[in-house]
C-alpha positions as CSV (number, residue, x, y, z in Angstrom):
1,X,0.1,0.0,0.1
2,X,1.2,3.6,-0.8
3,X,0.7,7.0,0.4
4,X,-1.6,9.5,-2.0
5,X,-2.6,12.9,-1.8
6,X,-5.7,14.2,-3.2
7,X,-5.8,18.2,-3.8
8,X,-9.4,18.9,-3.9
9,X,-12.6,17.9,-2.2
10,X,-15.3,18.1,-5.2
11,X,-16.7,15.4,-7.3
12,X,-13.5,13.7,-8.4
13,X,-11.3,14.4,-5.6
14,X,-13.6,12.9,-3.0
15,X,-14.2,9.7,-5.5
16,X,-10.5,9.3,-5.5
17,X,-9.9,9.7,-1.7
18,X,-12.7,7.5,-1.0
19,X,-11.7,4.7,-3.4
20,X,-8.1,5.0,-2.5
21,X,-9.0,4.4,1.4
22,X,-11.3,1.4,0.6
23,X,-8.5,-0.1,-1.0
24,X,-6.3,0.1,2.0
25,X,-3.8,3.0,1.0
26,X,-2.9,6.0,3.2
27,X,-5.0,9.1,1.7
28,X,-4.6,12.6,2.7
29,X,-6.8,15.3,1.2
30,X,-5.8,19.0,0.7
31,X,-8.3,21.8,0.4
32,X,-7.8,25.7,1.0
33,X,-11.0,25.9,3.0
34,X,-11.4,23.4,6.0
35,X,-15.1,23.8,5.8
36,X,-15.1,21.5,2.8
37,X,-14.2,18.6,4.8
38,X,-16.9,18.9,7.7
39,X,-19.3,16.9,5.5
40,X,-16.8,14.0,5.4
41,X,-16.2,14.3,9.3
42,X,-19.9,14.4,9.9
43,X,-20.5,11.1,7.8
44,X,-17.4,9.5,9.3
45,X,-15.7,9.3,5.8
46,X,-16.8,9.4,2.0
47,X,-19.5,7.3,1.2
48,X,-19.3,5.9,-2.4
49,X,-22.1,4.0,-4.4
50,X,-22.8,2.9,-7.7
51,X,-19.7,1.3,-9.7
52,X,-18.0,1.5,-6.4
53,X,-19.5,0.9,-3.1
54,X,-18.5,1.5,0.4
55,X,-17.2,4.3,3.4
56,X,-13.7,5.3,2.5
57,X,-12.0,7.2,5.5
58,X,-9.0,9.5,4.7
59,X,-6.0,9.2,7.0
60,X,-5.8,13.5,6.9
61,X,-7.8,16.4,6.2
62,X,-5.7,19.5,5.8
63,X,-5.4,23.0,4.7
64,X,-1.5,22.9,4.8
65,X,-0.3,21.7,1.3
66,X,3.2,21.2,2.5
67,X,1.7,18.6,5.3
68,X,-0.4,17.0,2.9
69,X,2.5,16.4,0.1
70,X,5.2,15.4,2.3
71,X,6.8,12.1,1.2
72,X,3.6,11.3,-0.5
73,X,4.1,8.8,-3.5
74,X,1.4,10.3,-5.7
75,X,-0.1,13.6,-5.5
76,X,-3.2,13.9,-7.5
77,X,-4.5,17.4,-8.5
78,X,-8.4,17.1,-8.9
79,X,-9.3,20.8,-8.1
80,X,-11.1,22.9,-10.7
81,X,-9.2,24.2,-13.7
82,X,-9.3,27.8,-12.2
83,X,-7.5,26.6,-9.3
84,X,-4.7,25.2,-11.0
85,X,-2.2,28.4,-11.3
86,X,-2.3,28.9,-7.6
87,X,-1.9,25.3,-6.9
88,X,1.0,25.1,-9.3
89,X,2.6,27.7,-7.7
90,X,2.2,26.3,-4.2
91,X,3.3,22.7,-5.4
92,X,6.2,23.9,-7.2
93,X,7.5,25.2,-3.9
94,X,7.0,21.8,-1.9
95,X,7.4,18.9,-4.1
96,X,10.7,17.0,-4.5
97,X,12.1,15.6,-7.7
98,X,11.3,12.0,-6.9
99,X,7.5,12.9,-6.3
100,X,4.8,12.1,-8.9
101,X,2.2,14.7,-9.6
102,X,-0.9,14.0,-11.6
103,X,-3.4,16.5,-13.1
104,X,-6.6,14.4,-13.3
105,X,-8.2,15.7,-15.1
106,X,-5.8,18.5,-16.8
107,X,-6.8,21.4,-19.2
108,X,-4.2,22.1,-21.7
109,X,-1.2,23.9,-20.0
110,X,-1.6,22.8,-16.4
111,X,1.6,20.7,-16.7
112,X,3.6,23.4,-18.5
113,X,2.5,25.7,-15.8
114,X,3.7,23.9,-13.0
115,X,6.9,23.2,-15.0
116,X,7.3,26.9,-15.3
117,X,6.8,27.5,-11.5
118,X,9.5,25.0,-10.9
119,X,11.8,27.0,-13.4
120,X,11.0,30.4,-11.8
121,X,11.7,29.1,-8.1
122,X,14.9,27.8,-9.8
123,X,13.8,24.4,-8.5
124,X,14.2,20.8,-9.8
125,X,10.9,19.8,-11.3
126,X,9.1,16.8,-9.8
127,X,7.6,14.1,-12.3
128,X,4.4,15.6,-14.0
129,X,1.8,13.8,-15.5
130,X,-1.6,14.8,-16.9
131,X,-4.7,12.7,-18.1
132,X,-7.3,14.4,-20.2
133,X,-10.2,13.1,-18.0
134,X,-10.9,11.8,-14.5
135,X,-10.8,8.0,-14.5
136,X,-14.0,8.3,-12.8
137,X,-17.5,9.6,-14.0
138,X,-19.2,10.6,-10.6
139,X,-21.2,13.4,-8.8
140,X,-21.9,14.4,-5.3
141,X,-25.2,13.5,-4.7
142,X,-25.4,14.4,-0.9
143,X,-22.6,15.9,1.1
144,X,-19.7,13.3,1.4
145,X,-21.8,10.9,-0.5
146,X,-20.9,10.3,-4.0
147,X,-22.3,8.5,-6.9
148,X,-19.9,6.7,-9.3
149,X,-21.4,6.2,-12.4
150,X,-18.4,4.5,-14.0
151,X,-14.7,3.7,-13.8
152,X,-13.7,4.3,-17.2
153,X,-11.8,1.3,-19.2
154,X,-9.2,3.4,-20.4
155,X,-7.6,7.0,-20.5
156,X,-4.6,8.5,-22.0
157,X,-2.2,10.1,-19.6
158,X,1.5,11.7,-20.7
159,X,4.4,12.8,-18.7
160,X,6.7,15.9,-18.4
161,X,9.1,14.9,-19.8
162,X,7.1,12.7,-22.0
163,X,9.9,10.3,-22.2
164,X,8.7,8.9,-18.7
165,X,5.2,8.2,-19.5
166,X,5.7,4.5,-19.1
167,X,7.3,5.1,-15.6
168,X,4.3,6.9,-14.6
169,X,1.8,4.2,-15.8
170,X,3.8,1.7,-13.8
171,X,3.7,4.0,-10.5
172,X,0.1,4.3,-10.9
173,X,-0.9,0.8,-11.4
174,X,-0.8,-0.1,-7.5
175,X,-3.3,2.5,-6.8
176,X,-5.6,2.8,-9.8
177,X,-4.9,-0.6,-11.6
178,X,-4.1,-1.0,-15.3
179,X,-6.5,1.9,-16.5
180,X,-4.2,4.2,-18.2
181,X,-2.2,4.0,-21.5
182,X,0.4,6.2,-23.0
183,X,-0.8,9.5,-24.8
184,X,1.6,11.1,-27.5
185,X,2.4,14.2,-25.0
186,X,0.9,16.4,-22.7
187,X,-0.2,18.5,-25.7
188,X,-2.1,15.8,-27.0
189,X,-3.7,15.0,-23.8
190,X,-4.5,18.6,-22.9
191,X,-6.2,19.0,-26.2
192,X,-7.9,15.5,-25.7
193,X,-10.1,17.0,-22.8
194,X,-13.4,16.5,-24.4
195,X,-15.2,18.2,-21.5
196,X,-15.6,21.7,-23.6
197,X,-16.8,19.8,-26.6
198,X,-19.6,18.2,-24.8
199,X,-20.6,20.6,-22.3
200,X,-20.5,23.7,-24.1
201,X,-22.7,23.6,-27.0
202,X,-25.8,21.9,-25.2
203,X,-25.5,24.7,-22.5
204,X,-25.3,27.4,-24.8
205,X,-27.9,26.5,-27.2
206,X,-30.4,25.5,-24.4
207,X,-29.6,28.6,-22.5
208,X,-32.8,29.4,-21.2
209,X,-33.0,25.9,-19.5
210,X,-29.8,27.0,-17.9
211,X,-31.2,30.5,-16.8
212,X,-34.4,28.8,-15.5
213,X,-32.2,26.4,-13.4
214,X,-34.6,23.3,-14.9
215,X,-31.5,20.7,-14.3
216,X,-32.5,18.7,-17.1
217,X,-30.2,15.8,-18.0
218,X,-27.4,17.0,-20.1
219,X,-27.7,14.3,-22.6
220,X,-31.4,15.3,-23.1
221,X,-30.4,18.6,-24.6
222,X,-28.2,17.1,-27.4
223,X,-30.5,17.1,-30.4
224,X,-29.4,15.9,-33.9
225,X,-28.4,19.5,-35.0
226,X,-26.6,20.4,-31.6
227,X,-24.9,17.1,-32.2
228,X,-23.8,18.3,-35.5
229,X,-22.5,21.5,-33.7
230,X,-20.5,19.4,-31.3
231,X,-18.9,17.4,-34.1
232,X,-17.8,20.7,-35.9
233,X,-16.3,22.1,-32.6
234,X,-14.5,18.9,-32.2
235,X,-13.1,18.7,-35.8
236,X,-11.7,22.5,-35.1
237,X,-9.9,20.9,-32.3
238,X,-8.4,18.1,-34.2
239,X,-7.6,20.4,-37.1
240,X,-5.6,22.4,-34.4
241,X,-4.0,19.1,-33.2
242,X,-2.8,18.2,-36.7
243,X,-0.9,21.6,-37.2
244,X,0.8,20.8,-33.9
245,X,1.8,17.6,-35.0
246,X,0.4,15.5,-32.1
247,X,-2.5,13.0,-31.9
248,X,-5.6,14.1,-30.0
249,X,-8.6,11.8,-29.2
250,X,-11.7,13.0,-30.9
251,X,-15.2,13.2,-28.9
252,X,-16.6,10.2,-30.5
253,X,-13.5,8.0,-30.2
254,X,-13.2,9.1,-26.5
255,X,-17.0,7.7,-26.1
256,X,-15.4,4.4,-27.5
257,X,-12.2,4.3,-25.1
258,X,-14.1,5.4,-22.0
259,X,-17.6,3.8,-22.3
260,X,-17.2,1.3,-25.0
261,X,-19.7,3.3,-27.2
262,X,-19.1,3.2,-30.9
263,X,-22.4,2.7,-32.9
264,X,-25.7,4.4,-33.8
265,X,-26.2,8.3,-34.6
266,X,-24.3,10.9,-32.6
267,X,-27.0,11.4,-30.4
268,X,-27.3,7.6,-29.9
269,X,-23.7,7.5,-28.8
270,X,-24.3,10.6,-26.3
271,X,-27.0,8.8,-24.9
272,X,-25.3,5.5,-24.6
273,X,-22.3,7.1,-22.9
274,X,-24.1,9.5,-20.5
275,X,-27.8,8.3,-20.3
276,X,-27.3,6.1,-17.2
277,X,-25.7,8.9,-15.3
278,X,-28.2,11.4,-16.4
279,X,-26.0,14.2,-15.0
280,X,-28.0,17.7,-14.8
281,X,-27.0,20.6,-16.9
282,X,-25.6,23.8,-15.5
283,X,-28.2,25.8,-13.1
284,X,-26.1,29.0,-13.0
285,X,-23.7,31.3,-14.8
286,X,-20.9,30.1,-12.4
287,X,-21.1,26.4,-13.0
288,X,-17.9,24.9,-14.1
289,X,-19.2,24.2,-17.6
290,X,-18.8,28.1,-17.9
291,X,-16.2,29.1,-15.6
292,X,-13.7,26.2,-16.6
293,X,-14.6,24.7,-19.9
294,X,-14.6,28.1,-21.5
295,X,-11.6,30.0,-20.1
296,X,-9.4,27.3,-19.7
297,X,-10.6,25.0,-22.8
298,X,-11.8,26.9,-25.7
299,X,-9.9,30.0,-25.1
300,X,-6.4,28.4,-24.7
301,X,-7.3,26.3,-27.8
302,X,-7.9,29.5,-29.4
303,X,-5.2,31.5,-28.4
304,X,-2.5,28.7,-29.7
305,X,-4.6,28.5,-32.9
306,X,-4.4,32.1,-33.6
307,X,-0.7,32.4,-32.9
308,X,0.0,29.6,-35.4
309,X,-2.3,30.8,-37.9
310,X,-5.2,27.9,-37.5
311,X,-9.0,29.2,-38.0
312,X,-11.3,28.3,-35.4
313,X,-14.4,30.2,-36.2
314,X,-16.9,28.1,-34.3
315,X,-14.7,27.8,-31.1
316,X,-14.4,31.6,-31.4
317,X,-18.2,31.9,-31.8
318,X,-18.8,29.9,-28.5
319,X,-16.2,32.0,-26.6
320,X,-17.8,35.4,-27.8
321,X,-21.5,34.4,-27.3
322,X,-20.9,32.8,-23.8
323,X,-18.9,36.0,-22.6
324,X,-21.8,37.9,-23.3
325,X,-24.5,35.5,-22.0
326,X,-22.2,35.2,-18.7
327,X,-21.3,38.8,-18.5
328,X,-17.5,37.8,-18.3
329,X,-15.0,38.5,-20.8
330,X,-13.4,35.0,-21.0
331,X,-11.0,35.8,-23.5
332,X,-9.3,38.5,-21.1
333,X,-9.6,36.0,-18.0
334,X,-8.7,32.8,-19.4
335,X,-5.5,30.9,-19.8
336,X,-3.7,32.0,-23.2
337,X,-0.2,31.1,-24.8
338,X,1.1,34.3,-23.4
339,X,-0.1,33.4,-19.9
340,X,2.0,30.0,-20.3
341,X,5.1,32.0,-21.4
342,X,4.6,31.1,-25.2
343,X,3.9,34.2,-26.6
344,X,5.3,34.4,-30.1
345,X,6.3,30.6,-30.1
346,X,6.1,28.8,-33.2
347,X,5.0,24.9,-33.6
348,X,8.3,23.4,-32.7
349,X,9.0,25.7,-29.5
350,X,5.5,24.8,-28.3
351,X,6.0,20.9,-28.9
352,X,9.4,21.2,-27.1
353,X,7.9,23.1,-23.8
354,X,4.7,20.4,-23.7
355,X,7.2,17.6,-24.1
356,X,10.0,18.4,-22.1
357,X,8.9,21.4,-19.9
358,X,10.1,24.7,-19.3
359,X,14.0,24.9,-18.7
């Protein structure tokens, strides 16, 4: 058994912590806010039901990131994307070279950002890894009670430097089993995060139901024409990947890899992949489908694409419309090539940083 630290106490963080505790590992949880731990204390642990069943009891709940990560075998960042910049700065001052940190899930550039903070602090980086999605499809149903809809069959993962990806997979097997497969590099992994592809079009194109907080199942909002919009948005992302000379998993391939869904119309496949979970659509303008998937998904894709001359009109359109609907200039507040230290970088330079980190 090993020691694992989970950064974040939301859906994914609690699922990982609960599952790892059930498997007998020593589990530490970090959150900036102690109040997030009170439901876990009140319930006497984290209750999981669905694909995984039982109550997992973490060994440590702490707001001290240094204590949480000290000598941990694996540190999993399961916090929202908007927390990644601040967390990376803190982690770069505490993690040691022999430790492994995994962004699960990542968004494009989170590993590079952590690597950059290590360089700015003049410290030798730890081993950094990223997966495009969480291994678990899960939702909090009650405080400290999580429904686990599925443990995905296989998800891609890559490391910085990408030459150590197989080492990462080997180090994760004692904790998560053989559910990870090697991706080309962290650029491919970041671009393979399909959340913006599936989350944004149905939410924006059914915006009245968001404003009315109807909480309809997200998959029920995907009509045949909206499915075509999802596909068109996905094709822009794949075009960016091609120009960057990296391999990105498309949304429909992701459904096949993660859930074994490969037949039927686009709508049929969405229903097969997500219907049993029936997770609700956004119920506010501060939902992560807006605050995470747009500024840390669509915006960084668009920023890099613009820099290397790849047109992404539909991506830009969703950013512009969402900014008006939410009253936030996502292009100004989101992650960009410039914020990653990649201003004016060309394709080869971008590839080098995503594969080897900031030196």
